[in-house]
N, C-alpha and C positions, 0 to 999 in steps of 0.2 A: 525483811527481804525487799529489795528494790522493785520498782514498778516494772523495770526491764526483765528481771528474773521471774517475776510473777507471770508476765506475758509469755516468756519462753516455756515456763512450766505448763501453762494452759495449752500451748501449741504442741508440746511433747505428748501430753495426755491425749490430745485429739488424734495425733498420728497413731498412738498405741491402740486407741479404740477403733478407728476406721481402717487402719492398715496402711502401710507405706506404698502399696501398689495401686492406689486410687488413680483411675484414668479418666481424663476429661472425655466428654461425649464425642468430641470431634477427633479424638485420637484412637477410637475403637478400631480394631483390626478388620480388614476386609475378609481375611481368612486366617484360620489357625490350623496347623498340621500337627498331628499327634498320633500315637498308637502304633508306632513302628520305629525302627532305628533311623535317626536323622544324622547322617554322616556329614559333618561339616567340612572335612578335608583341611581344616586348619592345621591339625597335627594328626599323626597316626594314632588311631584309637579314639579320637575325639568325637563323641556323640552327644546329642542333647535330646531332651524328652519332647520338646514342643517348639514350634516356630510360628511367628506371626508375620503377616504381610499386610501392608497398606500402601496404596497408590504405587504399586509396582515395585516396592522395595521391602526388604526384610526389616522389620522394626524391633523384633526381639527373637532370641534363640537361647534356650536354656532349660531350666527346670520347669516342669509343667505348672507348678504352683506359682511361678513367677510370670509365666506367659499368659495363663488363663484370665487374669484380671483385665486383659485387653479385649476380651470378648464383649461385644455389644449386641443389640437386638438384631442387627443385620449381618453379623459376622457369620461367614460360612465355616462350619466346623468340619474339617477333613480328617476322618479316621483312616489312617494308613493301613489298618487291618494287618499289621505285621510286615507290610512291604517297606522298602527302604527309600528314603528321600536323600538325594545327592545334589550337588551343584550341576547345572546343565553342562553337557559335554561341549568342549570347545575344539573345533576342527582346526588343527594346527597347519594343515596343508592339504588342499584338494582343488578341484576345478569345477565349481558349481555349475557353470554354464554348460560345459561339456556333459556333465552328469545329467543336467536337466534335459538336454537333447537326447542322451542315451535312454532316458526313461520313455521317450516318445517313439522309439524305433524298436525293431526286433532285438531282444536281448540274446546274444550268442555267447555269453560267458561260459568258459569251460568248467567242468567239474574240478574241484569241489566248490568254486565260487558260484557257478551256475550248474545247468544240467546238460550241457552239450558234451558228448563224448566221441561223436563221429561226424563225418561230413554229411551222412544221411540225417543226423539230428538237425544240422543247419538247414538242409533242404526241407525237412518236415516243418520246422518253425517258420520258414519263409512262406511255404505254401499255406500254412495255417493263417498267417497274417493276410495274404491275398484273399483267401476264402472268407475271412472275417470282415475285411474292409471293402472288398469288391471294388478296387480302384478302376477308374476308366482306363482304357488302353493308352499306353504311353506314360502313365503315371509312375513315378519312381517308387521303388521299394528299398528301404534302408535297413541294414542290420549293423550291430556294433558289438564288439567284444570277442570275435572268433579268435582262436589261437591255433596256429599250425602245429605247435608242439603239445597241444592239449586235446588232440583228437587221435583216434586209433591209427589213422592213416599216416600221421606224422608229416602232413603237407598242407599247403594252402588250398582252399577250394578254388578251382579254375573256372574259366569262362564256360567250359563244357558242363561242369557241375551246376553252375548257376543257370545255364541255358536249359538244363533239365527241369528247373523250377518254372521258368518263363522266358520266352523270347519276345513276348508282347510288351513286357514292362522292363525298363532299365533297372538293374539290380546293382547296388553298391554296398559293400561290406567294409566297415572299418575294423582293422586289426585291434586287438586289445591294447597294443602298445601305442596306437595312433601313428605308428611309423609306416604302415602299409595299408593298402586297400586291395580288395578283390572285386572285379566287375564282370558282368556278363557281356555277351556280344552286343546287345542293344546299347548298353552304357558306353562301351568302347566306341561304337559307331557314332554316338552323339558327341563324344569327346574327340572324334577324328583321330583315334589312335589306331594305326595300321602297322603293317610290317615295315613300311618305309619311315615311320616316325623314329627319329633318333633319341637315344637316352639323353635326358637333360643332365647338366653338370650337377653332381650331388644327388642324383637319383637314378632309378633303373626301371625299365619296362621288362618284366620277366618274359621270356620267350618259350614257345613250344620247342622241345629238344629237336635239333636237326633242322630248324628253320628260324626265320625272323618273325614269324607270326606271334603276336602277343598272346600270352596264356591267360591274361586277365588280372594278373597281380602287378601292382604298382608300388614301388618303393620310394620313400622319402620324397624328393622334389618332383618325381614323376607323378605324384598325386595332384600336382598343380594343373595337369592337363584337364582335370575334371572341373576346374573352377568355373569356367564359363557355361557349363551345362547344368549345374545343380540349381534347383529352385530355391528361392529364399522365402522363408515364412513371412507372413505379414507382421507388422509391429504388434498387432493385437495377439496373434498366435504366439509370437515370441514371448510376450509377457505371460500368457497362459502357461506355456511350458516352463518358464522360469519359476512362476509361483508354485506350480505343481511339484517341480523338483525340490524346491526348498521345503515344501510340506513333507516330502519324503525324508529330508534331513531331520525335520522335527520329529518324525516318526521314529528315527534312530536315537532320539534323546539329545540331539545337537541344537544348541541355542545360539551359537556363533559359528559361521562357516567362512571359507576362503575361496576366492577366485585367484588361484596361484599362478596365473599365466595369462593375464588379461591383454587383449589387443583392442584397438579402438572400438570395433563393433560391440565387444563385450562391455566396455566401459559405458557406452551409450545405453545399452540395454539395462544394465544395473542401475544407472542413474534414472532411467524412465521408471523402472520398477519401484525405486524409492519414492519418486514423485507421485506415482500412482497408488502408493500405499499397499502394494501387493507382496512385500517381503515380510514373511512371518517371523523371520529370525534376522540377526545382524549378519552382515556380509562385509568382509574386508578384501579388497582386491590389490593385486600387485602387477602393474603394467610391465610388459616384457621390454627389456632395454632397446631392442631393435625397432620398436614401434613408438618409442617415447619421444615426443616433441618438446620444444622449450616451454610451451604453454602448460602442458601436463606436468612437466617437472616443476614449474613455478607453483602450480596448484598443490602439488605434493608437499613442497617445502613450506607452504603456508598453513596447511591444515591436516597433515597426514595423521596426527595423533589426536585429533578432535573426535570424541565419541559421537557416533551417529548410527542409524540403522544401516546405512551404507557409507563406506569411506574407502579411499585408497590408503594403503599402509606402508608402501615402500616400492622398491624396484626389484624386478625379477631378472636374474642372470641365469643362463643355461650353458654351463661349461662343457657338458658332455651328454651322452645318451644313456642307454640301458645296458646293464651287464648281460642280460639274457638275449639282447639284440646284437651282441658283439660290438656295440658302439660306445660303451663306457670306456673311459681312458684310464688304463691301468699302468702302474709303474713296472710290473712284471708281466710276462706273456700270459694269455689265457691258458688254462690248464689243458683243454682240448682245443686245438686250433680250428677256426671256422673252415668248413668244407671237409674236415676230417671225417672218415667213415666211422660214424658212431651211432649207436642205437639211441633214439630219442625217447625219453620218458615223457609221459603225459602229465607232467606236473609243473610246467614252466610256461611263462608268457612274457610278453614285452612289458616295458615300463613307460617312462614319461613321453612327452609329446614333442614332435617336430612340427606337426601341422595341427591346427585347431579348427574344429567345427564351430562356427559362430552363429548364435541366435541373433538375428537382427543384422542389418547392414549386409555386407558380403557374406556369402555362405561359408567360405573358408579364407583364412589369411595365413601367410607364412609368418612365423613368429621369430625366425632367425635365419640367416643365410647358412645353409648346410655346407660344410666343407667336404671336399672329395675324400672318400674313404680310401686309405692306402690298400694296395693289393695284399691280400692275406699271405703271410709268410710264416715260417716256423717260429718267429718271435713276435707274432702279431699281438699288439697291446690295446687295440682300439685307437680312437683319435678324439681330439677336442672339437667342440662346436664353436669355440671362440678362440681368437688369438690372445696371447698374453697382453698385447697392447690394448685390445678391446677390454679385457678384464680390468686392467689398470685404469683405463679411461673411466669406466663406469663405477668402480669402487671410489675413485677420486670424486666423481660427480656426486655420488651419494653422500660421501663424507662432507664435502664442502657445503652441500645443501642441508646437512643435518638430517638425512633420511636413511632408514635402515635398508639394507639390501638383503634379498633372499637368493642365495646362490645354489643352484642345482649342481651337485657333484655326486655321481655314483662311484666313479673310479678314483683311486687314491692319487693318480697322476693329475687328475682334474683338481683335486683338493690341493695338490702341490702348486698348481697354477694360481689358485685363489690365495694361498699363503704367500706366494711370491708377490702377487699384486698388492695384498694388504701390507706386506713389508715395505714395498716401494712407496706406497702412498703414506703410510702412517709412521714410518721409521720406528722410533721408540716411543710413540704416543698412542697407546691403545684407545679404542673408542667403545668401551663397554656400555656407555650411555645409549648407544644406538641399538643394542641388542640384535645385531644382524645375524641372520640364520643361515646355516648350511643345511640345505634340504636333502634328505635321504642319507647322506653321509655313510653310505653302505660299507665302505672299505677303509674307513679312517684308521690310521696307524696310531700307535702310542705317541710318537713324536708330534703328529698332527693334532691329537687331542691336547697335548701340552701347550702347543701354540694357541689353539682355540681357547683354552682356559685362560691363558695370559691375556688374550685379546678381548675376552668377553664375547666371543662368537658362540652362538647357541646351536648345537646339533639337534635337528629334528629327524628322528629315525622312522623308518618304514618297516616295522617288524613283520608285516604280512609276508615279506620276502622269506623269512625263516620258515613260516608255515607252508606257503604255497610253492615257492621256488627253491627251497633249501636243499632238497635232494639233488637238483640239477646244478646248483652252485657248487655243491661238494664234489659231484662226480664229473661234471662237464666244464663249467665255466671257471671256477676259481681253485678247485682242488680242496682237499680236507682242511688244510691249515688255514687258508684265507677264508674259506666258507664258515668255519667255526667262529670267526670274528665279525661277521657281518652284523650290522646294528650293534656296535659295542656300547650298549647303554650302561652296563655295570661299570665299565672302565671310565666312562664320562662322569657318572655320579660319584665314583670314588675320588675323582679329582675336584669335587665340590662344584661341578658344573650343573646348571639347570638344563634339562632336556625337555623336549616335547615329542609326542608320537602322532603319526598321521596315517591315513589310508590312501591318499593320492587318488581319490575317485576322479574319473570313472574307471581306474585300473582295477581296483579290488573291492568294489562295493563301498558302502558308507557305514558299515557296522563298527562302531567304536569298541564294543565289547570284544569283537574278534581281534582288533588291534591290541587291546590290553592283554588278552589271553596269549597272543603270540609272543609278546614281550616278556610275559611272566613264565610261560611254559617252554618256549623254544622247541616245539615239536614240529617236525616236518609232516608233509602229507602222508608219508609212509609210516609215521609214528615214531621216527627216530629222534633222539635228542641231538640238537645242533648247537654246539658251543654253550653248554649249560653255565659256564663260568660268566657269561654275559647276561644271564637272566637277572631280572629285577623283581622286587616284591610287588604284591598287588597294590599296596598303598602308593609306592613309588610310581607305578604305571598309571593309576587313576589320577595321581597328582599331576602327571604329565599331560593329561587331557582335561584338566580342570584348573587348578591353582596356577601351575607353571605355564600352561597355555595362555591363561589370562595375562600373566606377566610378559610373555612373548609379545603380546599385542599391546603392551603398555596400558592394560585395563585392570590390573590387580586391585586397584582401589574400588572397583565396582563389580567385579565378576570373580568367579573361580572358587569361592568358599561361601558357606552359609553362615553369615554373621550380620548383625545389625548394621544398616546403612547401605548394604550392597543390593544390587538388582535381584529381584526374585526370579532368577533364571534357574530352573530346577528340573530334575527328572525323577520320576518314581519308578523304581525297579522291582521286579518280582521278589528278589532276595537281596540281602545285604552282600555286596560283592567282596567285601573285605572279611566276611565270616564264612563263606562257602569254601569247598574244596577248590583250589585254584584251577584244576582241570575242568571245572564246571562253569567257569566265568562266562564262556561263550554261549552257555545255555540259558543265561539269565534273560528275561524279557523286559523290554521297555513298556511300561504300562501307561505312562502319562508324561507329557512334556509341558512345562509351564514357562512362558516368556513374560518377564516383567509382571508376574502375578496372574496372567491370563493363560488358560489352558489352550494350547495350540495343537496338541495331539492327545487323545482323539480330536478330530477336526470339528469341534464346536466349543463355544465358550463355557466355562464352568465357574 
């Protein structure tokens, strides 16, 4: 036998005796998770017995016997005790700055998102805040999330309703849609809104019937009258609110979040938060086209895809408004025309944003120029927020800079505008490499899905619409046929498309498990099935908020699944969500959230 073969034989014998899993001391794991289902999300049904983490990354995931040799003297052994470990949830679209502000004011969300069912409930909660905080005379009192169609009275709270709470403090309420505000007399006085104040173009001051006196409700651009009167928080307070808001995201199991409609004040705030080290999770922002300057566009082009605790990820376009606000742009008329004499159900509220509350800098900023709404007629279809020329301009700007765009379209006519713009800009040269996203995509038709599939456009659906507003979409806004197709997730997946799911906070809370449940079960508030043929499986839904959401952000190489080499961004749930009755997914609890190996919820290191 040669010397070489003798040496190889000795080496082989040594390996057999000592075992092939010998680990060097400096490679010991910081933590090993075991004792419960570890759902990797790599494939449906893929689970491992144990997972090791070191320096913020997953170093091993597999059989317990293969992972345990990485245990060292200082390794923290985490027994899941039957609970489930999954990749951290990835928020595919929301507005973290607005949500952070909402956490700091009186929450007026309607049932079943919140607990407000009547205007008396709104008054009670405002009085409680005044009693609790005892603000000095003249200090503002803010509320967020009220819904005129979510209260028994079926109307907005008026100045008289709010005067009954206080005439000493200016009171201002933001509608759940962010399209309207309600103010008391003191707030109207400070904003100099009187019977002589004309309606602005693209907005309306609602009036007391039979007179020109403002009733306290301000629509769209009329909200701008409040700009000069509202107090701005200090930079320190802004950072505190942002950090608190993101800790609440962590409490929901979210490890990556989005600011999906950033204006300059928001960008500055998020940059300050990153510099100050107060962001517990990753945040990706999308500056709104109307506020985008050349310098910001150049910054985007240079580093939009560079991973960081905070980064900008693309351009936000807002092509229309909300279905339940009668401002989404549809190709066919609304089922029940606006102003028609119809009974209002208490299960609907507004959607996306026309005006943004901003933490830091100016208190509010207009994010796009509102177009004048057409006079309601028997064939009213809503209206766009952008001209076709504007959409073409910004799609071209994004494509030429190599930047993704995020395009808000709720109505299918708005999606038609986007398709026309993409066709003009790209001709027969699709750009699937940019992974541009159609946000909400509520009413996408089959022909539009076909176009999106060919272009590599990614639909991000808002399935809470099915649960919370589905009955009204069916009976009031869209009619049975179109309502059954809202959020056509099954149709998209059947075309081989990747999809993501979102909650659009602050509209409908930040609970990802509710989002998944709505996409899987498609049950309305009344308990009725709405378009069951568009339902997707639990695995497909969770993939849309983990693996495929990471792909949407160009981070699939470092997030979205539990496998060696990826960030240890993880969530521990009370039950395995892929093994429970799908109707009970929304009852699962988030027990712990881990960001890059460190526990960020509960709020202390582990």
